[in-house]
N, C-alpha and C positions, 0 to 999 in steps of 0.2 A: 469218871467224866472229868475232863479238864475244865476248871472253873476260871471265870474271869479274875484277873489279878489287878487290884487297885494300882493305878499308875502304869500298867502295861499299855503298850501302844495298841491302838485299835487295829483290828484286821480290816475293817471297812469304815470309811468316813466320807460322807458327802455333805456339802454345805451349799445351800442355795441352788440346788441342781434343777435346771430348767431345760426341757426338751419339747419342741413343738413339731408336729407333722401337719403342715398346712394350717388349718384353723383349729386343729386339735392340740391342746396343751397336755401332753402325756405325762410330763413331770413339771410340777408347778412350784418350784422352790423347795425341794425336798432336803431336809436335814436329817441324816441318819448316821448313827454310830453303832458298830457291831464289835464286841470285844472277843478276845480269844475264848474258844470253847462254847460260845453261845449257839443254840439251835433256834433260829429265828424263822417264823412263818410270816410270809407276806400274804395278806388276805384282802379280798375285795372283788367287786363285780368285774366282768369283762370290760376292758377299756379304762380301768382305774389307774393303770400305770405300772402294775406289778412286773410284767415281763420287760417293759422298757427299762425300768430301774435295774433289773437283774442284768440286762445286756450291757449296761454301763460298767458293771463290776468286772468284766474281763475285756473291756475295750471294743466290744462289737458295735457299740453305739457311742457317739461322742456328744457331750452336752452342748447346748447353745450358750449356756452360761453356768457359772458355779464351778465347783471342783469335785473330783472323785479321787480318793486315795485308797488303794487296795494293797495290803501287805507292804506298805511304805512306798508304793510306786504311784506316781501321778497317772492314773489310767486315762484321764481325759486328754493328755498330750503325748503319752508314750507311743513310740512307733518303732519299726524295725526290730532290732535285737532286743531292745528293752521290753517291747510289747510281747514278743515271743517268749521272753523269759518269764514275764508275769503270767501268761496263759499256761505255761508249764506248771505253775504253782497253783492253778485254779482248776479243779475238776468240775465237769459239767455233766449233769444227767438231764436228758431232754424228755419231753412228753412222748415223742415218736421213736425213741430208742436210738435211731441213727446207726443201726448195724448194717453191715453188708451181708445180705441174706444168703448169697451163694458161697460165702466163706464159712469156715468152721467157727465154732464158738471160740476156740483157742486163738485163732488168727485175729478175730475181732478184739479179744482182750489184749493181745500183744500190741495192737495198734496204739494202745495207751502209753507205750514206752517209746514211741517214735521221737519224741522231743529230746530224749537223752541217749539215743543210740544212733551213731553216725552211719550214713550210707543207706541206700535203699535195701529193702528186704523182700525176697521172693520165696515165699513158703516158710513153713514153721522151722525147718532145720537150719535156716540161715540166721535165726535169732540166737544170740548168746545163750548158753545153757542156763546161766544164772537167771536171765530174764524169763526163760520158759518156766523155770522152777517157781519163780515169783508169781507168774501168771496162773499156774496151777494152784498155788496157795490161795490166791484170791478167788479162784473159781470154787475151791473147797469152802471158803468162807461164805459164799452165797449159795452153797448147796448144789453146785452144778459141775463138779469135777468129773462126774461120770458122763457128762455130755460134751466133753472137750472137743471131740472129733466129729460131732454132729453138725450139720448145716444150721447156721443161726436162724435162717428163715423158716425152719421146720419147728421151731419152739413156740410155745404159747406166749401171749403177751407178757404175762408176769415173769416167765423165764427169760424173755428177751431183756426186760428191764433189769433183771438180776445180772445178766451178762454186761449190760451197760454200766452198772455199778462197779463190777469187777474191773472193767476197762478203766473207769475213772480212778479207781484205787491204785492201779498199776502205774498211773501217772505220778504217784507219790505227792498228792496235792496237800496244801496247807489250808485251803478254803474249798468247800464244796458248794456249788450252786446247783439247785434242782428246780427246773421250770415245769410246773405241773406234772411231776413224775408219775402220778398215778391216775391222771384224768381219764385215760382210755381203758382203765382196768375195772373189773367188777369190784364191789365193796369188800368182799373177803380177801381177794388178791391184793387190793389196794392197801388194806391194813397190814398184810404180811410184808409187802414191799416197803412201806413206811417204817415198820418195825426193823427190818434189815438195814435200811438206810441210816436211821438214827443210831442203831447199835454199832455199826462199823465206824461211824463218825466219832462216837464216844470212845470206842476202843482205841482209835488212832489219834485221839485228841484233836479232831478236826472241827473247825467252825463251819456251820452250815446255814445258808440262807435259801429258803425253799418257798416258791410260790404255790399257793393252794386255792381251790375253790371250796373244798369241803370243810365246813366249820368243825365237824366232829373230829376229823383227822388233825386239824390244827390244835384243838383242845387236848387231844390225847398225846400227840407226838412232839409238839414244839414246847419250848420253855419260855418263849416270848412271842407275842403277836404284834405285828405292825399292820394296821388296817389302812388301806388306801381307798380314795374315791376322787375321781376327777383329777388325778395327778397330785393329790395332797394327802399328807398323813393325817388321818382323823383319829387315830388311836395307836398308842404304843405302850403296852403294859406286859408284865409277867403273866404267863398263861393262867397261873393258879388264882389270879384275881379276876378272871373273866368267866363268862358263861355264854351259852348259845344265844340267849336273848339279846345281850349287848352286841354280840358279833353280827347278828342278823340285821342290826341297825345299819350296817355298812351297805346292805343291799336294798334298803328302802328307797322309794322314789324321793327326789328332792322336794322340799328342803329336808336335810338330814342333819341331826346333831347327835353325836355319840359322846355322852358325858365321860 
């Protein structure tokens, strides 16, 4: 596993990040620093600001105030080519997989390389041979090389999420964002997908920020937990110093204090 290096530039840095939607303050002055190689879990109840914070990290949402720097790029103001360049360096795994069900597994994975291959692609054979070989390599890593020519929509939920992970890896990211990647999966499948996601990030030296609801998964698979509530960071500690009792405090009715 790639470890944080003292003095290394942060992968993610936010300062005074504020975002409101009407009367709701989704992010209320968030200060967050994520160093190279960290596996960070964002934990908190629905509406705590986890997904909104994550969306700031690849420019999908712009802050009302404060700043967001990702991979040395000002994500709050980047646009055009600079924003597209940042997004090529940030892989994203979504809760709902976002696959094209009528296309094959391989075609879905190949779409992860669109940012670095010029021109439109019509069918598998129009992709460069080297890219196809790389796609097969990532499918093998997630245990689905034998399903390459199967329709993505015919796979189970856990298999579809594995395809989504392979697609993100083909992007050759430096930062992986995962937004509730196992929320729609049964507990056993969720554990295996989290195991895979953390393993490939470690193998490739990727930094990962992952939003979760499941306390047990956060304790088992992340190395640092950032707990949010009402758009504020209420807890930020290494996972080995935490337990389920403390983390459940994030979900208690107000007033809440997590020591």
